One Martini backbone bead per residue (centre of mass of N, CA, C, O) as a GRO file, in nm:
protein
  145
    1MET     BB    1   7.594  13.789  13.273
    2GLU     BB    2   7.588  13.454  13.226
    3PHE     BB    3   7.739  13.147  13.250
    4ALA     BB    4   7.605  13.020  12.989
    5GLU     BB    5   7.755  13.225  12.796
    6PHE     BB    6   8.064  13.123  12.892
    7ARG     BB    7   8.091  12.814  12.873
    8PRO     BB    8   8.202  12.777  12.573
    9ILE     BB    9   8.470  12.933  12.626
   10LEU     BB   10   8.575  12.763  12.858
   11VAL     BB   11   8.576  12.487  12.717
   12SER     BB   12   8.762  12.571  12.487
   13PHE     BB   13   9.002  12.639  12.657
   14LEU     BB   14   9.033  12.369  12.807
   15THR     BB   15   9.071  12.200  12.550
   16ALA     BB   16   9.326  12.340  12.449
   17LEU     BB   17   9.502  12.262  12.693
   18VAL     BB   18   9.477  11.957  12.654
   19VAL     BB   19   9.602  11.951  12.369
   20LEU     BB   20   9.873  12.077  12.440
   21GLY     BB   21   9.949  11.862  12.655
   22LEU     BB   22   9.945  11.622  12.455
   23ALA     BB   23  10.151  11.730  12.250
   24ARG     BB   24  10.384  11.742  12.465
   25LEU     BB   25  10.370  11.443  12.554
   26TRP     BB   26  10.388  11.305  12.257
   27ALA     BB   27  10.660  11.406  12.139
   28ARG     BB   28  10.842  11.173  12.262
   29TRP     BB   29  10.680  10.940  12.063
   30LEU     BB   30  10.797  11.032  11.822
   31PRO     BB   31  10.960  10.973  11.553
   32GLY     BB   32  11.298  11.048  11.462
   33ARG     BB   33  11.361  10.766  11.314
   34VAL     BB   34  11.359  10.597  10.986
   35ASN     BB   35  11.581  10.406  10.846
   36GLY     BB   36  11.792  10.654  10.919
   37LYS     BB   37  11.570  10.885  10.888
   38PRO     BB   38  11.469  11.183  10.942
   39ALA     BB   39  11.180  11.347  11.010
   40ALA     BB   40  11.206  11.583  10.812
   41TRP     BB   41  11.265  11.417  10.561
   42LEU     BB   42  11.003  11.255  10.559
   43VAL     BB   43  10.801  11.487  10.543
   44ASP     BB   44  10.918  11.604  10.284
   45THR     BB   45  10.901  11.354  10.098
   46TYR     BB   46  10.573  11.282  10.199
   47ARG     BB   47  10.387  11.532  10.145
   48GLY     BB   48  10.193  11.433   9.921
   49THR     BB   49  10.080  11.194  10.076
   50ILE     BB   50   9.974  11.355  10.320
   51ARG     BB   51   9.785  11.539  10.164
   52LEU     BB   52   9.612  11.316  10.034
   53ALA     BB   53   9.518  11.179  10.296
   54ASN     BB   54   9.384  11.436  10.421
   55ALA     BB   55   9.187  11.492  10.185
   56LEU     BB   56   9.035  11.211  10.201
   57PHE     BB   57   8.947  11.238  10.487
   58LEU     BB   58   8.789  11.501  10.461
   59GLY     BB   59   8.601  11.408  10.235
   60GLY     BB   60   8.462  11.184  10.396
   61CYS     BB   61   8.348  11.363  10.618
   62LEU     BB   62   8.184  11.548  10.426
   63LEU     BB   63   8.012  11.327  10.301
   64GLY     BB   64   7.876  11.235  10.556
   65ILE     BB   65   7.732  11.503  10.601
   66ALA     BB   66   7.600  11.530  10.309
   67LEU     BB   67   7.401  11.282  10.332
   68TYR     BB   68   7.168  11.393  10.489
   69PRO     BB   69   7.040  11.587  10.265
   70LEU     BB   70   7.077  11.407  10.008
   71ALA     BB   71   6.938  11.121  10.153
   72ASP     BB   72   6.745  11.178  10.391
   73PHE     BB   73   6.841  11.160  10.672
   74PRO     BB   74   6.827  11.133  10.988
   75SER     BB   75   6.984  11.308  11.250
   76ASN     BB   76   7.005  11.013  11.430
   77ASP     BB   77   7.185  10.891  11.216
   78TRP     BB   78   7.511  10.728  11.206
   79ARG     BB   79   7.592  10.607  10.924
   80PRO     BB   80   7.700  10.843  10.754
   81VAL     BB   81   7.937  10.899  10.942
   82GLY     BB   82   8.063  10.618  10.927
   83LEU     BB   83   8.111  10.619  10.620
   84GLY     BB   84   8.282  10.876  10.601
   85LEU     BB   85   8.497  10.826  10.817
   86GLY     BB   86   8.579  10.534  10.726
   87GLY     BB   87   8.645  10.612  10.438
   88GLY     BB   88   8.868  10.809  10.504
   89CYS     BB   89   9.046  10.612  10.659
   90ALA     BB   90   9.082  10.407  10.428
   91MET     BB   91   9.205  10.598  10.220
   92ALA     BB   92   9.450  10.690  10.380
   93VAL     BB   93   9.573  10.408  10.416
   94LEU     BB   94   9.597  10.340  10.115
   95VAL     BB   95   9.787  10.573  10.041
   96LEU     BB   96  10.015  10.502  10.245
   97LEU     BB   97  10.066  10.211  10.106
   98LEU     BB   98  10.058  10.268   9.776
   99TYR     BB   99  10.191  10.536   9.678
  100PRO     BB  100  10.492  10.483   9.743
  101LEU     BB  101  10.518  10.238   9.544
  102ALA     BB  102  10.490  10.415   9.279
  103TRP     BB  103  10.766  10.587   9.396
  104ARG     BB  104  10.972  10.400   9.555
  105GLY     BB  105  10.871  10.375   9.839
  106SER     BB  106  10.790  10.364  10.188
  107PRO     BB  107  10.523  10.279  10.384
  108ARG     BB  108  10.666  10.313  10.658
  109GLU     BB  109  10.763  10.600  10.612
  110ALA     BB  110  10.482  10.726  10.549
  111CYS     BB  111  10.354  10.657  10.819
  112ALA     BB  112  10.554  10.813  10.995
  113ALA     BB  113  10.518  11.085  10.859
  114PHE     BB  114  10.215  11.110  10.924
  115ALA     BB  115  10.249  11.104  11.234
  116ILE     BB  116  10.440  11.354  11.250
  117ALA     BB  117  10.240  11.557  11.111
  118GLN     BB  118  10.007  11.500  11.335
  119GLY     BB  119  10.140  11.460  11.629
  120THR     BB  120  10.116  11.134  11.653
  121PRO     BB  121  10.146  10.844  11.759
  122VAL     BB  122  10.137  10.558  11.589
  123PRO     BB  123   9.945  10.375  11.763
  124ILE     BB  124   9.718  10.583  11.789
  125LEU     BB  125   9.656  10.666  11.501
  126TYR     BB  126   9.599  10.366  11.394
  127SER     BB  127   9.375  10.306  11.596
  128LEU     BB  128   9.183  10.528  11.492
  129LEU     BB  129   9.169  10.431  11.202
  130GLY     BB  130   9.063  10.146  11.274
  131ILE     BB  131   8.794  10.249  11.394
  132GLY     BB  132   8.696  10.381  11.136
  133ILE     BB  133   8.685  10.123  10.967
  134ALA     BB  134   8.488   9.973  11.153
  135ALA     BB  135   8.259  10.183  11.107
  136LEU     BB  136   8.229  10.118  10.808
  137VAL     BB  137   8.149   9.818  10.841
  138VAL     BB  138   7.906   9.855  11.025
  139ALA     BB  139   7.753  10.053  10.850
  140GLY     BB  140   7.739   9.876  10.590
  141SER     BB  141   7.613   9.616  10.740
  142SER     BB  142   7.333   9.751  10.834
  143TRP     BB  143   7.200   9.711  10.532
  144LEU     BB  144   7.190   9.430  10.554
  145PRO     BB  145   6.970   9.145  10.560
   0.00000   0.00000   0.00000
């Protein structure tokens, strides 16, 4: 067997090691308490909000991929992925900000619980979501005359 056949396995293994290292490094920057409430309580209390935000994000990503065959986009056009990914990010942020208000919760606590559940520090997670929303705006405005 040649190296080219093992390369995907090696790359996947090395990527998994990097992800595990980042998770261990980032663990110390995750919020332990927000408004005096422990992280486990936050994640448990906002579990429904977290699941809805994750589902809408995943739905947006899948919709972006599904736009290629449904709308007959060329495979090298980035705009459907930008719309899907950005739409998923925007919907996740909207759910995290508005859904807790409907149930007399705190958007700040919901956002912190979402970051804890994702295992990503708050500034990094919301920077990535902001980049996704920017992709939505750029992809959407690229069709304007």
